[in-house]
Structures are given as structure tokens and as C-alpha cells.
C-alpha positions in Angstrom: 50.6 -2.6 16.0 51.5 0.8 17.1 54.9 0.2 17.1 54.1 -1.0 13.2 53.0 2.0 12.2 55.5 4.3 14.2 58.3 2.4 12.2 56.3 2.9 8.9 56.3 6.4 9.5 60.0 6.9 10.1 60.6 4.4 7.3 59.1 7.2 4.9 61.3 9.5 3.0 60.2 13.4 3.8 57.4 15.7 2.6 59.1 18.5 0.7 56.9 21.2 1.1 56.2 23.0 -2.7 57.0 25.8 -1.1 60.9 25.3 -0.9 61.6 25.1 -4.4 59.3 28.0 -5.3 62.2 30.0 -3.2 64.4 30.1 -5.8 63.0 30.6 -9.3 65.8 30.7 -10.5 66.0 27.6 -10.5 63.1 26.7 -12.8 63.4 29.1 -15.1 67.2 28.1 -16.5 65.2 25.6 -18.4 62.5 27.4 -20.4 62.4 26.6 -24.1 64.7 23.3 -23.7 61.9 21.5 -25.1 61.0 23.5 -27.9 64.8 23.2 -29.4 64.6 19.2 -28.8 61.6 19.3 -31.1 63.0 21.5 -33.8 66.3 19.5 -33.9 64.1 16.5 -34.4 62.2 18.2 -37.1 65.1 19.4 -38.8 66.5 16.1 -38.8 62.7 14.1 -40.2 62.9 16.9 -42.8 66.8 15.8 -43.3 65.9 12.6 -43.9 62.9 13.2 -46.4 65.2 15.2 -48.2 68.2 13.2 -48.9 68.5 11.2 -51.6 68.6 7.2 -51.5 71.1 5.3 -53.3 70.2 3.4 -55.4 68.0 5.5 -57.1 68.8 8.6 -56.2 65.9 10.1 -55.4 65.3 10.6 -52.0 61.9 9.7 -50.2 59.7 12.9 -50.8 60.1 12.9 -54.6 59.7 8.6 -54.2 56.3 9.6 -53.0 55.0 12.6 -54.8 55.5 9.9 -57.7 53.3 7.7 -56.3 50.8 10.0 -55.6 50.7 11.2 -59.5 50.5 7.2 -60.1 47.8 6.0 -58.7 46.1 9.7 -58.9 46.4 9.2 -62.6 45.1 5.9 -62.5 41.8 6.7 -60.8 41.9 9.9 -63.4 41.5 7.2 -65.7 39.6 4.8 -64.1 36.8 7.1 -63.4 37.0 9.1 -67.3 35.9 5.5 -68.3 32.2 4.9 -69.4 30.4 3.1 -67.0 28.4 -0.6 -68.5 25.9 -2.3 -67.9 26.0 -6.2 -67.2 24.1 -6.4 -70.8 26.9 -4.7 -72.4 24.8 -1.6 -72.6 26.0 2.0 -71.9 24.6 3.5 -68.0 23.6 7.1 -68.4 22.7 8.9 -65.7 20.4 11.7 -66.7 17.2 12.6 -64.7 14.3 11.6 -67.5 11.9 13.9 -67.3 8.2 13.3 -66.0 5.5 13.6 -67.9 
């Protein structure tokens, strides 16, 4: 049993202290800002893909989305402007009745 524990210790990777990496501060300073550049490039590609025209209609995705929202909103506004009708066909009034 002791030999098994001894062999486990020998097969392990050596423990590396965090202080070893702190001795060379230049190693960590060279990577500052790299993530921001990657995000900016990704954002630029995404914006370009939204604004690039699609061949059959020569409209961008952004323009098509804008038109769809306007169309749906105008249909909603039309539906809300219609008078409300009850089941028997008479108009429904939402005015509060005065109590006497």
C-alpha cells in the first residue's frame, strides 16, 4: 500500500507556485486589451452583416426588420382603433356611469 502511494506521488505533475509567474510581470502585461480588440472586430462584422444588402431584394437585414416592425405596428394601431362591439352587435362604452 505504501508503494502505491509513493508511485502516485512520482507520477503527479510538479506543483508550480503562482509566485513563479509573478516574477516576470512582462509576461502578463503583453495581453492587456486583446479581448477588447476581438469584441470590436466581432461587433464590426455583425454590424456589417446587418447593413449589407441581400441580392434578391437589394435591402439590408436592418431595412427589412424595420419595414416588418412598421407593418406590424400599423396593423396593431388599426386593430386598436376599431370600435369595440359586444356579442349582440351593439357598441360597448367604457365610460364610467355616475352614481346618484
